[in-house]
C-alpha positions as a Python dict, from the first residue, in 0.01 Angstrom:
ca = {
    (1, 'M'): (0, 0, 0),
    (2, 'F'): (364, -12, 106),
    (3, 'R'): (273, -214, 414),
    (4, 'K'): (218, -525, 204),
    (5, 'L'): (512, -759, 164),
    (6, 'R'): (439, -826, -206),
    (7, 'T'): (449, -454, -288),
    (8, 'R'): (777, -411, -104),
    (9, 'L'): (932, -712, -276),
    (10, 'I'): (828, -585, -623),
    (11, 'L'): (967, -237, -541),
    (12, 'S'): (1285, -387, -406),
    (13, 'H'): (1346, -553, -747),
    (14, 'T'): (1231, -272, -979),
    (15, 'L'): (1336, 47, -803),
    (16, 'P'): (1711, -27, -822),
    (17, 'L'): (1674, -97, -1197),
    (18, 'L'): (1476, 224, -1250),
    (19, 'L'): (1725, 432, -1055),
    (20, 'L'): (2007, 270, -1244),
    (21, 'A'): (1835, 347, -1571),
    (22, 'L'): (1785, 711, -1476),
    (23, 'V'): (2157, 737, -1417),
    (24, 'L'): (2290, 517, -1704),
    (25, 'V'): (2060, 621, -1993),
    (26, 'P'): (2167, 991, -1997),
    (27, 'I'): (2533, 879, -1968),
    (28, 'I'): (2496, 631, -2251),
    (29, 'V'): (2322, 885, -2476),
    (30, 'Y'): (2585, 1144, -2390),
    (31, 'L'): (2865, 903, -2469),
    (32, 'L'): (2698, 813, -2799),
    (33, 'D'): (2671, 1178, -2894),
    (34, 'T'): (3009, 1297, -2780),
    (35, 'R'): (3243, 998, -2777),
    (36, 'Y'): (3106, 784, -3057),
    (37, 'S'): (2960, 1035, -3304),
    (38, 'L'): (3171, 1349, -3250),
    (39, 'E'): (3501, 1167, -3215),
    (40, 'N'): (3431, 971, -3535),
    (41, 'L'): (3335, 1295, -3714),
    (42, 'L'): (3637, 1486, -3588),
    (43, 'G'): (3855, 1200, -3699),
    (44, 'E'): (3695, 1207, -4044),
    (45, 'L'): (3734, 1589, -4069),
    (46, 'D'): (4094, 1556, -3962),
    (47, 'R'): (4155, 1309, -4253),
    (48, 'Q'): (3987, 1551, -4491),
    (49, 'T'): (4213, 1830, -4368),
    (50, 'D'): (4517, 1613, -4434),
    (51, 'L'): (4388, 1564, -4791),
    (52, 'I'): (4362, 1937, -4856),
    (53, 'V'): (4701, 2003, -4693),
    (54, 'E'): (4856, 1750, -4934),
    (55, 'F'): (4710, 1941, -5225),
    (56, 'G'): (4829, 2266, -5074),
    (57, 'E'): (5190, 2148, -5059),
    (58, 'S'): (5213, 2143, -5434),
    (59, 'D'): (5056, 2490, -5471),
    (60, 'Q'): (5135, 2733, -5187),
    (61, 'S'): (4923, 3000, -5360),
    (62, 'I'): (4602, 2857, -5225),
    (63, 'W'): (4686, 3011, -4883),
    (64, 'T'): (4713, 3359, -5032),
    (65, 'D'): (4521, 3370, -5364),
    (66, 'Q'): (4143, 3356, -5366),
    (67, 'A'): (4120, 3207, -5717),
    (68, 'S'): (4362, 2922, -5640),
    (69, 'A'): (4185, 2854, -5314),
    (70, 'Q'): (3840, 2849, -5476),
    (71, 'S'): (3971, 2621, -5753),
    (72, 'L'): (4090, 2365, -5500),
    (73, 'V'): (3764, 2383, -5304),
    (74, 'D'): (3564, 2333, -5623),
    (75, 'R'): (3765, 2023, -5712),
    (76, 'L'): (3736, 1869, -5363),
    (77, 'S'): (3374, 1966, -5276),
    (78, 'P'): (3219, 1661, -5448),
    (79, 'L'): (3443, 1437, -5240),
    (80, 'L'): (3358, 1600, -4907),
    (81, 'D'): (3035, 1594, -4703),
    (82, 'S'): (3118, 1906, -4499),
    (83, 'R'): (3129, 2276, -4570),
    (84, 'V'): (3492, 2364, -4637),
    (85, 'M'): (3654, 2707, -4591),
    (86, 'I'): (4013, 2813, -4673),
    (87, 'L'): (4137, 3112, -4475),
    (88, 'D'): (4475, 3288, -4467),
    (89, 'S'): (4686, 3310, -4156),
    (90, 'N'): (4493, 3618, -4041),
    (91, 'G'): (4153, 3454, -4064),
    (92, 'K'): (4045, 3617, -4391),
    (93, 'L'): (3813, 3401, -4595),
    (94, 'L'): (3966, 3298, -4928),
    (95, 'S'): (3709, 3040, -5046),
    (96, 'S'): (3410, 2837, -4929),
    (97, 'S'): (3218, 2538, -5062),
    (98, 'L'): (2892, 2703, -4953),
    (99, 'D'): (2742, 2951, -5204),
    (100, 'T'): (2587, 3164, -4931),
    (101, 'D'): (2940, 3243, -4805),
    (102, 'G'): (3023, 3429, -5131),
    (103, 'P'): (2966, 3781, -4998),
    (104, 'R'): (3192, 3703, -4703),
    (105, 'V'): (3496, 3618, -4919),
    (106, 'G'): (3782, 3860, -4844),
    (107, 'Q'): (3646, 3930, -4496),
    (108, 'V'): (3815, 3834, -4169),
    (109, 'L'): (3588, 3596, -3989),
    (110, 'N'): (3546, 3610, -3618),
    (111, 'A'): (3479, 3275, -3457),
    (112, 'D'): (3619, 3101, -3151),
    (113, 'V'): (3749, 2806, -3350),
    (114, 'I'): (3927, 3041, -3591),
    (115, 'E'): (4085, 3235, -3308),
    (116, 'Q'): (4216, 2901, -3168),
    (117, 'A'): (4360, 2811, -3503),
    (118, 'R'): (4533, 3144, -3535),
    (119, 'R'): (4702, 3064, -3204),
    (120, 'G'): (4826, 2738, -3354),
    (121, 'E'): (4566, 2513, -3189),
    (122, 'M'): (4296, 2299, -3343),
    (123, 'G'): (3952, 2402, -3214),
    (124, 'W'): (3600, 2266, -3242),
    (125, 'E'): (3256, 2341, -3109),
    (126, 'V'): (2885, 2245, -3152),
    (127, 'D'): (2658, 2548, -3205),
    (128, 'F'): (2381, 2693, -3421),
    (129, 'N'): (2515, 2854, -3738),
    (130, 'P'): (2306, 3144, -3875),
    (131, 'F'): (2443, 3113, -4230),
    (132, 'M'): (2372, 2737, -4254),
    (133, 'Q'): (2051, 2773, -4039),
    (134, 'K'): (2125, 2454, -3844),
    (135, 'R'): (2326, 2318, -3557),
    (136, 'I'): (2674, 2230, -3676),
    (137, 'V'): (2999, 2086, -3558),
    (138, 'D'): (3253, 2358, -3636),
    (139, 'M'): (3625, 2273, -3656),
    (140, 'A'): (3928, 2483, -3755),
    (141, 'R'): (4286, 2363, -3801),
    (142, 'P'): (4600, 2570, -3859),
    (143, 'V'): (4829, 2485, -4154),
    (144, 'F'): (5206, 2525, -4103),
    (145, 'D'): (5495, 2562, -4353),
    (146, 'K'): (5827, 2381, -4320),
    (147, 'Q'): (5956, 2656, -4084),
    (148, 'G'): (5661, 2599, -3850),
    (149, 'E'): (5485, 2926, -3940),
    (150, 'I'): (5110, 2940, -3983),
    (151, 'I'): (5033, 2992, -4356),
    (152, 'G'): (4657, 2928, -4347),
    (153, 'I'): (4357, 2788, -4177),
    (154, 'L'): (4117, 2511, -4282),
    (155, 'R'): (3763, 2525, -4148),
    (156, 'F'): (3509, 2246, -4171),
    (157, 'S'): (3140, 2264, -4069),
    (158, 'H'): (2919, 1955, -4054),
    (159, 'D'): (2545, 1927, -3989),
    (160, 'V'): (2474, 1776, -3642),
    (161, 'A'): (2163, 1605, -3775),
    (162, 'E'): (2371, 1407, -4019),
    (163, 'I'): (2602, 1274, -3750),
    (164, 'E'): (2310, 1202, -3519),
    (165, 'Q'): (2135, 995, -3782),
    (166, 'P'): (2358, 684, -3748),
    (167, 'I'): (2318, 672, -3368),
    (168, 'V'): (1936, 686, -3376),
    (169, 'P'): (1916, 307, -3400),
    (170, 'L'): (2162, 280, -3112),
    (171, 'R'): (1949, 514, -2900),
    (172, 'I'): (1635, 312, -2988),
    (173, 'A'): (1819, -11, -2898),
    (174, 'V'): (1920, 138, -2561),
    (175, 'F'): (1561, 239, -2476),
    (176, 'V'): (1419, -93, -2602),
    (177, 'A'): (1669, -286, -2396),
    (178, 'L'): (1580, -75, -2096),
    (179, 'A'): (1207, -129, -2150),
    (180, 'I'): (1258, -504, -2187),
    (181, 'G'): (1468, -512, -1874),
    (182, 'I'): (1209, -321, -1672),
    (183, 'V'): (917, -535, -1797),
    (184, 'T'): (1115, -856, -1736),
    (185, 'T'): (1210, -739, -1391),
    (186, 'L'): (846, -652, -1312),
    (187, 'I'): (731, -998, -1422),
    (188, 'L'): (1008, -1183, -1234),
    (189, 'S'): (963, -972, -922),
    (190, 'F'): (589, -1038, -931),
    (191, 'L'): (639, -1410, -968),
    (192, 'L'): (911, -1422, -700),
    (193, 'S'): (710, -1210, -460),
    (194, 'R'): (409, -1433, -518),
    (195, 'S'): (614, -1748, -449),
    (196, 'L'): (729, -1595, -120),
    (197, 'N'): (412, -1413, -26),
    (198, 'S'): (175, -1706, -81),
    (199, 'P'): (331, -1943, 178),
    (200, 'L'): (371, -1656, 420),
    (201, 'A'): (5, -1561, 377),
    (202, 'R'): (-93, -1922, 440),
    (203, 'L'): (128, -1930, 745),
    (204, 'S'): (-13, -1601, 872),
    (205, 'N'): (-372, -1720, 831),
    (206, 'A'): (-286, -2053, 999),
    (207, 'V'): (-119, -1885, 1298),
    (208, 'T'): (-409, -1641, 1333),
    (209, 'T'): (-659, -1928, 1360),
    (210, 'L'): (-431, -2153, 1563),
    (211, 'M'): (-587, -2277, 1885),
    (212, 'P'): (-585, -2601, 2085),
    (213, 'G'): (-845, -2845, 1963),
    (214, 'A'): (-949, -2643, 1658),
    (215, 'A'): (-1043, -2850, 1355),
    (216, 'Q'): (-880, -2594, 1120),
    (217, 'N'): (-534, -2662, 1260),
    (218, 'K'): (-411, -2836, 951),
    (219, 'A'): (-50, -2899, 840),
    (220, 'L'): (92, -2643, 596),
    (221, 'P'): (268, -2743, 271),
    (222, 'E'): (641, -2713, 325),
    (223, 'T'): (715, -2515, 7),
    (224, 'G'): (892, -2191, -79),
    (225, 'P'): (1240, -2060, 13),
    (226, 'E'): (1439, -2245, 275),
    (227, 'E'): (1356, -1992, 547),
    (228, 'V'): (984, -2018, 473),
    (229, 'R'): (1004, -2397, 465),
    (230, 'T'): (1174, -2389, 805),
    (231, 'V'): (891, -2181, 951),
    (232, 'A'): (633, -2415, 795),
    (233, 'V'): (810, -2714, 942),
    (234, 'S'): (811, -2550, 1283),
    (235, 'Y'): (443, -2467, 1251),
    (236, 'N'): (359, -2826, 1152),
    (237, 'Q'): (553, -2954, 1450),
    (238, 'L'): (361, -2713, 1670),
    (239, 'V'): (26, -2830, 1529),
    (240, 'H'): (132, -3192, 1580),
    (241, 'R'): (229, -3112, 1940),
    (242, 'L'): (-104, -2928, 2001),
    (243, 'R'): (-296, -3227, 1865),
    (244, 'Q'): (-95, -3458, 2094),
    (245, 'I'): (-154, -3227, 2392),
    (246, 'E'): (-527, -3223, 2313),
    (247, 'R'): (-538, -3599, 2295),
    (248, 'D'): (-340, -3629, 2618),
    (249, 'R'): (-566, -3372, 2791),
    (250, 'N'): (-882, -3558, 2689),
    (251, 'Q'): (-733, -3886, 2792),
    (252, 'L'): (-611, -3743, 3124),
    (253, 'L'): (-950, -3593, 3200),
    (254, 'A'): (-1123, -3921, 3119),
    (255, 'N'): (-879, -4110, 3337),
    (256, 'I'): (-921, -3865, 3626),
    (257, 'V'): (-1299, -3888, 3604),
    (258, 'H'): (-1277, -4267, 3602),
    (259, 'E'): (-1030, -4284, 3890),
    (260, 'L'): (-1231, -4046, 4101),
    (261, 'G'): (-1554, -4213, 4014),
    (262, 'T'): (-1420, -4558, 4099),
    (263, 'S'): (-1275, -4456, 4435),
    (264, 'L'): (-1570, -4238, 4533),
    (265, 'G'): (-1810, -4511, 4426),
    (266, 'A'): (-1632, -4766, 4645),
    (267, 'I'): (-1629, -4522, 4936),
    (268, 'K'): (-1995, -4439, 4885),
    (269, 'S'): (-2091, -4809, 4878),
    (270, 'A'): (-1894, -4885, 5197),
    (271, 'T'): (-2048, -4581, 5369),
    (272, 'H'): (-2401, -4692, 5275),
    (273, 'A'): (-2324, -5042, 5400),
    (274, 'L'): (-2208, -4903, 5735),
    (275, 'Q'): (-2511, -4676, 5760),
    (276, 'N'): (-2744, -4973, 5687),
    (277, 'G'): (-2624, -5185, 5972),
    (278, 'A'): (-2290, -5332, 5861),
    (279, 'I'): (-2127, -5143, 6150),
    (280, 'S'): (-2277, -5397, 6388),
    (281, 'D'): (-2079, -5674, 6215),
    (282, 'T'): (-1731, -5613, 6353),
    (283, 'Q'): (-1543, -5810, 6088),
    (284, 'L'): (-1746, -5666, 5800),
    (285, 'A'): (-1715, -5312, 5940),
    (286, 'H'): (-1341, -5359, 5967),
    (287, 'E'): (-1312, -5470, 5606),
    (288, 'L'): (-1523, -5179, 5485),
    (289, 'I'): (-1315, -4932, 5682),
    (290, 'V'): (-994, -5087, 5543),
    (291, 'G'): (-1142, -5051, 5193),
    (292, 'I'): (-1234, -4690, 5252),
    (293, 'A'): (-878, -4623, 5385),
    (294, 'S'): (-727, -4788, 5077),
    (295, 'Q'): (-942, -4580, 4839),
    (296, 'L'): (-851, -4262, 5030),
    (297, 'S'): (-481, -4361, 5001),
    (298, 'Q'): (-529, -4412, 4629),
    (299, 'L'): (-701, -4071, 4600),
    (300, 'G'): (-420, -3913, 4797),
    (301, 'L'): (-162, -4060, 4562),
    (302, 'L'): (-370, -3942, 4265),
    (303, 'I'): (-377, -3589, 4401),
    (304, 'D'): (1, -3598, 4464),
    (305, 'D'): (64, -3719, 4109),
    (306, 'L'): (-161, -3453, 3958),
    (307, 'A'): (5, -3180, 4166),
    (308, 'L'): (347, -3303, 4061),
    (309, 'L'): (234, -3325, 3695),
    (310, 'G'): (115, -2963, 3711),
    (311, 'E'): (438, -2852, 3875),
    (312, 'T'): (660, -3015, 3613),
    (313, 'G'): (450, -2863, 3338),
    (314, 'I'): (482, -2506, 3472),
    (315, 'R'): (839, -2482, 3591),
    (316, 'E'): (1148, -2686, 3658),
    (317, 'L'): (1100, -2952, 3923),
    (318, 'V'): (1217, -2834, 4265),
    (319, 'I'): (1398, -3089, 4483),
    (320, 'Q'): (1454, -3000, 4850),
    (321, 'C'): (1719, -3247, 4963),
    (322, 'K'): (1832, -3332, 5315),
    (323, 'W'): (1979, -3635, 5491),
    (324, 'I'): (1713, -3904, 5533),
    (325, 'D'): (1697, -4266, 5640),
    (326, 'I'): (1590, -4443, 5317),
    (327, 'S'): (1542, -4781, 5489),
    (328, 'A'): (1290, -4629, 5738),
    (329, 'L'): (1110, -4452, 5450),
    (330, 'I'): (1075, -4784, 5259),
    (331, 'R'): (941, -4970, 5567),
    (332, 'A'): (690, -4689, 5627),
    (333, 'K'): (559, -4711, 5271),
    (334, 'C'): (535, -5086, 5286),
    (335, 'Q'): (344, -5058, 5612),
    (336, 'A'): (99, -4811, 5454),
    (337, 'Y'): (17, -5070, 5181),
    (338, 'K'): (-7, -5366, 5425),
    (339, 'H'): (-384, -5357, 5467),
    (340, 'L'): (-445, -5269, 5103),
    (341, 'V'): (-258, -5569, 4964),
    (342, 'A'): (-408, -5795, 5231),
    (343, 'E'): (-754, -5714, 5098),
    (344, 'K'): (-646, -5855, 4762),
    (345, 'Q'): (-471, -6151, 4925),
    (346, 'I'): (-136, -6025, 4802),
    (347, 'T'): (179, -6099, 5000),
    (348, 'L'): (402, -5791, 5058),
    (349, 'I'): (753, -5873, 5166),
    (350, 'C'): (987, -5596, 5279),
    (351, 'H'): (1354, -5712, 5274),
    (352, 'V'): (1492, -5400, 5442),
    (353, 'A'): (1708, -5421, 5749),
    (354, 'D'): (1649, -5207, 6057),
    (355, 'E'): (1989, -5046, 6024),
    (356, 'P'): (1963, -4684, 5899),
    (357, 'V'): (2090, -4606, 5546),
    (358, 'S'): (2133, -4233, 5500),
    (359, 'I'): (2108, -4061, 5160),
    (360, 'Y'): (2087, -3696, 5060),
    (361, 'A'): (1745, -3669, 4894),
    (362, 'D'): (1397, -3512, 4908),
    (363, 'P'): (1189, -3737, 5138),
    (364, 'I'): (857, -3630, 4991),
    (365, 'R'): (969, -3692, 4633),
    (366, 'V'): (1134, -4024, 4712),
    (367, 'G'): (818, -4122, 4900),
    (368, 'Q'): (618, -4045, 4582),
    (369, 'I'): (849, -4269, 4376),
    (370, 'L'): (806, -4560, 4620),
    (371, 'A'): (427, -4509, 4641),
    (372, 'N'): (392, -4516, 4264),
    (373, 'L'): (602, -4832, 4233),
    (374, 'L'): (398, -5009, 4504),
    (375, 'Q'): (70, -4882, 4362),
    (376, 'N'): (172, -4997, 4010),
    (377, 'A'): (260, -5347, 4143),
    (378, 'Y'): (-63, -5373, 4339),
    (379, 'K'): (-274, -5244, 4051),
    (380, 'Y'): (-176, -5518, 3806),
    (381, 'M'): (-129, -5797, 4061),
    (382, 'R'): (-348, -6111, 4048),
    (383, 'I'): (-508, -6242, 4367),
    (384, 'G'): (-258, -6446, 4560),
    (385, 'G'): (48, -6283, 4407),
    (386, 'S'): (339, -6130, 4588),
    (387, 'I'): (543, -5810, 4599),
    (388, 'E'): (900, -5798, 4727),
    (389, 'V'): (1082, -5477, 4824),
    (390, 'S'): (1456, -5486, 4888),
    (391, 'L'): (1738, -5237, 4947),
    (392, 'E'): (2103, -5278, 4845),
    (393, 'T'): (2416, -5068, 4816),
    (394, 'E'): (2590, -5075, 4480),
    (395, 'F'): (2955, -4982, 4412),
    (396, 'S'): (3082, -4935, 4060),
    (397, 'G'): (3455, -4867, 4029),
    (398, 'E'): (3565, -4513, 4114),
    (399, 'K'): (3215, -4364, 4073),
    (400, 'Q'): (2990, -4255, 4360),
    (401, 'P'): (2823, -4548, 4542),
    (402, 'N'): (2451, -4580, 4496),
    (403, 'I'): (2165, -4728, 4693),
    (404, 'V'): (1931, -4953, 4487),
    (405, 'V'): (1568, -5020, 4570),
    (406, 'Y'): (1406, -5320, 4396),
    (407, 'V'): (1033, -5361, 4371),
    (408, 'K'): (959, -5709, 4232),
    (409, 'D'): (612, -5849, 4162),
    (410, 'T'): (459, -6167, 4020),
    (411, 'G'): (217, -5985, 3795),
    (412, 'P'): (149, -6030, 3422),
    (413, 'G'): (487, -5885, 3321),
    (414, 'I'): (578, -5630, 3052),
    (415, 'A'): (683, -5699, 2694),
    (416, 'P'): (1045, -5610, 2621),
    (417, 'D'): (947, -5354, 2352),
    (418, 'E'): (742, -5164, 2618),
    (419, 'H'): (1019, -5128, 2878),
    (420, 'E'): (1072, -4765, 2785),
    (421, 'S'): (718, -4684, 2671),
    (422, 'I'): (569, -4743, 3017),
    (423, 'F'): (772, -4438, 3146),
    (424, 'Q'): (605, -4211, 2886),
    (425, 'L'): (335, -3982, 3014),
    (426, 'L'): (-25, -4120, 2966),
    (427, 'Y'): (102, -4442, 2816),
    (428, 'R'): (-100, -4754, 2894),
    (429, 'S'): (2, -5099, 2767),
    (430, 'P'): (-234, -5235, 2505),
    (431, 'S'): (-225, -5573, 2677),
    (432, 'Q'): (-347, -5418, 3001),
    (433, 'R'): (-610, -5173, 2878),
    (434, 'R'): (-882, -5415, 2985),
    (435, 'L'): (-793, -5302, 3339),
    (436, 'Q'): (-982, -4983, 3429),
    (437, 'Q'): (-729, -4866, 3686),
    (438, 'G'): (-446, -4621, 3631),
    (439, 'M'): (-391, -4298, 3437),
    (440, 'G'): (-49, -4357, 3288),
    (441, 'I'): (126, -4078, 3483),
    (442, 'G'): (267, -4259, 3795),
    (443, 'L'): (568, -4428, 3635),
    (444, 'A'): (647, -4128, 3413),
    (445, 'L'): (653, -3896, 3717),
    (446, 'A'): (854, -4151, 3917),
    (447, 'R'): (1127, -4156, 3653),
    (448, 'R'): (1135, -3771, 3637),
    (449, 'L'): (1179, -3760, 4014),
    (450, 'A'): (1454, -4026, 4005),
    (451, 'E'): (1643, -3831, 3735),
    (452, 'A'): (1595, -3506, 3929),
    (453, 'H'): (1789, -3670, 4210),
    (454, 'G'): (2064, -3777, 3972),
    (455, 'G'): (1939, -4136, 3976),
    (456, 'K'): (1769, -4378, 3745),
    (457, 'L'): (1448, -4584, 3724),
    (458, 'T'): (1449, -4891, 3501),
    (459, 'V'): (1254, -5213, 3462),
    (460, 'S'): (1334, -5571, 3365),
    (461, 'S'): (1049, -5804, 3279),
    (462, 'E'): (904, -6067, 3052),
    (463, 'L'): (543, -6139, 2971),
    (464, 'G'): (394, -6382, 3228),
    (465, 'K'): (700, -6366, 3456),
    (466, 'G'): (634, -6050, 3660),
    (467, 'A'): (843, -5730, 3662),
    (468, 'T'): (1128, -5591, 3865),
    (469, 'F'): (1166, -5213, 3898),
    (470, 'K'): (1506, -5087, 3988),
    (471, 'L'): (1537, -4742, 4158),
    (472, 'M'): (1895, -4622, 4184),
    (473, 'L'): (1981, -4308, 4389),
    (474, 'P'): (2329, -4166, 4464),
    (475, 'L'): (2448, -4181, 4824),
    (476, 'N'): (2630, -3843, 4790),
    (477, 'V'): (2894, -3949, 5047),
    (478, 'N'): (3112, -3648, 4957),
    (479, 'I'): (2858, -3397, 5093),
    (480, 'P'): (2953, -3293, 5450),
    (481, 'R'): (2665, -3365, 5686),
    (482, 'T'): (2759, -3080, 5918),
    (483, 'E'): (2701, -2827, 5634),
    (484, 'L'): (2375, -2991, 5537),
    (485, 'N'): (2237, -3011, 5886),
    (486, 'G'): (2342, -2657, 5958),
}
């Protein structure tokens, strides 16, 4: 039972109030009995004592003569609510307002309050009185003459039930207020716990059933306390991300199947043609072999991109840099695409000098960037178009110099609002979706690799005017080559 959040929330609100009530109620009742009732009564008895003392000042015989004392008590009894006794200085009873005390007149009474009065102190106590047959408040006060000598004692006794009667409504009010407070706290704690428990229960159920691709992965209402709303927002973001991942996964699988099917289909057709006699035609055989080689190159690039995509999704991208000749690497990549572009009657121009240009970079990763840029240009190029690759060194003030590789094509171009979108994973331009080639991962991975080297990959283009991709990589001239080669 106590494992449930709602139960704990209700108890957290009600238990403190109950514990506080257990402590405060006895204290309040005690204060009502002792402070409020008894102090008021003692004050009233003290005023009655002053009244009798005033009468006694005019007739000192009341402190020694029983008849005078009884006469005064008989006159004042109708005005007083308490039992009144007049005793001499030794504690002998001279008169009493209670008839049952008649046999005790002339006797010395033994009581704690009387003994206190004989010592010159005012005393009082609450106890059961056998003569009055009830619990009483008993008070005794010494009376002094002008010389400060005790000449008598006044004793008052009052029924406790009578003084408790006025505070009964106060006691009832205390318990009613306590009951209202407890009931109100229970209702409020139930409502508050429900407002907190309900969104948490929804969140718990949603998290329990959360799985990629599940139809029940629905957004949660972002209600409740701020902390709960924050968790709901995080969950909704996670659900949105899972949906996006699922869409990307399905799209990626479809693209992979298509790419593999297209390349394998072309290779299979060329192989059948060679098996059926095309190998005897030297020119046709050469074209078929070039086609097979280009498809294998494309499959190799696809495998490299998928491997890189898997690596970046699992851990941070690892770059193993060393000093390389970037100009030689560019010429090698252009040479690899020479036969492929020739098949499509595309002109590939490599404006890279033979002089070596050394940079500190990962040759495999840079090779992947260049291959993706060339493949992207080839993929969207019309028959008879051209691709130009050039290499420059760029200096910008006091910053590190950079080498810049430009890959320019005469293809369909890219709309300005898509210049950043094309570098997003699995993005394919709506204007180019009629083309069945490409998976939307090459340019995204190329930019990641460029940024991993501390460089940039950008594009400038207009629709119908081709595109120019700019790859900028730092030269890292401050890195000692002796340390790197060692």
